[in-house]
N, C-alpha and C positions, 0 to 999 in steps of 0.2 A: 526717226525721220529727221532729215536735215531741216534746219530752221534758217530762215533768211535773217542775216545780220541787220541791225538797225544802228543808226547813228547814236552814239552814247556820249561822245566828248562834247563839252561846251565850247564856247567861242574863246577858249583860253589863248591869249596872245594875239588875237585878231585885232588889227587896227584899221579903222575906217579912213585914215588919212589917204589923200590922193585918190579918193573915189569920187567920181562925178555922178551925183544922184540922178541927174537927168539922163545920163547914159544908162544907169541901172534900170530906170523906168522904161526907157526905150527897149532895152533887152528883154524885159518881161513882156512888153507888148508884142515884140517880134515872136516870142515863144507862143503867145496866145493866138497869133495869126494862124499858126499851124495846129496848135493844140489848145483850143479855147478853154478846156477844163483843167488846164495845167497838168500836174503830175497824176491826176486822176482821170485824164482823158483816155478813152478807150483806144483811139488811134495811136496816141503816144505809147501806150503800153505795148501795142503790137509792133510798132515801128522801131522804138528805141529801147525800151526797158526789158521786154520779155526774154530776149536771147541772152542778155547779160545776167539777168536773174537766174535763168536756167543754168548758166555756166557756174555761177556762184553756188547754187544748191548742189550741183554735181561735185564741185570741189569740196564742199562741206561733207558730203557723203563719202568721198574717196580719199581725201587728204585733209580731213579734220585733224585736230591735234593728236588724239589718241591713235587713230589709224596711221598717221604720218610717223609717229614715234615707233610703232610696231614695225613698219617697213624699214625704218632706219636701223632698228635693233637687229633685224634679220639681214642687213646689208643689201636690201633690195633697191639700190640706188637707181639702177636703170628702169625699174618699174615705176618709181616715183617720177623720174623724168618723162617717161612715156605717158603717164597719166596727165601730168601737167601740160605736155605738148598737145595731147589729144583734146583736153578740155578747151585749151586756148584756140585750137584749130577750128572749133565750131563757132567761133566769133569772127568778126571782121575787124578786130582791134589792131592787129599787126599787119604791116605790108607783107607781101609774099616773100620778099628778099629777107625780111626779118624772121619769118617763120622758117625759111630754109636755113638761115645762119644758126638758128637755135637748134634745129634738128641735127645739123652737122656737129654742133658744139657738144652735144650730150651723147653722141654715138660711142665715144671711147669710155672705158671704165673710169679713167681719171676725171673726164669731163662730167659724167653722170654723178660721180661721188661729190665733186665740188658743188655742182648745181644743187643736188638734193640736200646736202648738209647745210649749206649756207641759206638755201631757201627756207628751210625749217627755222633756222635761227632768226631770219628776217621776219617771217610771218608769225611764228608761234613762240619764239625764244624770249628770254629775259634781257633786260638792259635798256638803256635810254634809246628813244627813237632815232636820235642822231647817230649813235654808235652802230645800231643795227642797220640803218640805211647805208652808212659809209662802208660797213663790212660787206653788205650785199653788192654795192657798186663795184667794190674791189674784186669780189668773186666773179661777177659777170664779165668784168674786164679781163680776168685771168682765164676764162673759158677758152678751149681750143678754137682756133679760127682758121677757116680755109680761104675763102675769097672775100666774103662780106663780114664787116665788123659786127660783133654782137652787142657792144656797149652803145646802145641807143636809148633815148628816154622812153620810148614805148616799151622796149624789152625790159628795162629796169623796173618799170612801174606796173606792167600788166598783171603780174602774178599776185602782187599785194592787193591790187584792185579786185581781182577775181576771188581771192581767198578772204579778204577782210574789207569789204566795202563800207564797214562801219568806221574804218580808220584811214584807208588808203585810197588814193585817187590816181587814175590813169592820165598820163600826160602825152598828148599829141601836140608837138611843139607849134606848128603853124596855126592850127585851129585854136589852141589855147591862147596864143599871143594875139590873134585877131579878136578873140572874145574879150580878153583883158583890155585891149585898146578901146573897144566899143563900150565896155562897161565903165571905163574910166579908172581902172586899177593899174597901178605901176608894178607890173609883173617883172621881177628881177630874173630874167631868163638868160642862161648861157647854154651853149650846146653840150658842154661836158657835164654829165650828171654829177650833182653835188647836193649835199644836204641844204645849203642855203637857198638854192633854187626850189627844191622840193618844199621847204618850209614856206617860201613865198607862195607856192601853189596852194598849199593847205590854208594859208591865210586868205587867199582869194576865195577858196571854197567856203570858208567860214563866213565871210562877208556876204557871199551870195545866199547862203543858207539863212543867215540872219535877216536879210532884206526880203527874201521870198516868204519867210514864215508869216509875215504880216498879211499876206494875200491868200484868201480862201482857195484851196485846191493846190497850193504851192508849198505845202510843208514837206520838205524832203525826207524821204524814208531813210536814205543812206546816200553814199557817194555815187551810186548808179544814177540817181536823179540829178545830182549836181553835175556829173560828167556829161549827162545827156543835155542839160541846159547849156553848158559850155559848148557842146558840139553844135547845137542849133544856132548859137551866136556866131561861131567862127567857121563853120564848114561851108564850102561852096554849094553843096547840095541844097542848102536852105537859103541861098541867095534868090531874090526875085527873078 
């Protein structure tokens, strides 16, 4: 049976400089306005967590490391791409134009092969986090393109998030920048996907996790909780 991943990495490298702790407290209170019991709130689990958790468990069942390797060994690149696209399609994480660009990019044999092999290396392969991320960004940028570009932050980060929410975080640029501003974190954002920006995002996540751990009901199980907290801070749907 698939098991839900949990956060395993400590706050290695996370620096609290440039964080406004009044902003951090305000962000927590805003979350509590909608979900008084924090990450254990029943409404929160229904509205924000459950569909992301289901997608992760489905990924673990169909594209966990052992099954992923078997599919690669058999040359089932299109099947891998189809599974990844199907699992993501059941979430609302990507915009419709990004979903369409991805489907177009993996229709060809070459596109499916590039996507499948580099996705495995990024999610399950060996090597430094920076090297794996840089290689994955390069691969996404090299995917076949029709009308809409494939190399966006959401597309680069969504599959790591669904596969390994113990390690990876989904980046929605506008929402995340809004949340970082309100939190008081100096998020080093640039539109072009790069390791430096992603590392800044992971530092932001580590700081949020550290701050929330002190509050009952706010101990993050994984990056799903962290991403949901960021979404509540920066999304227009949670504006008064």
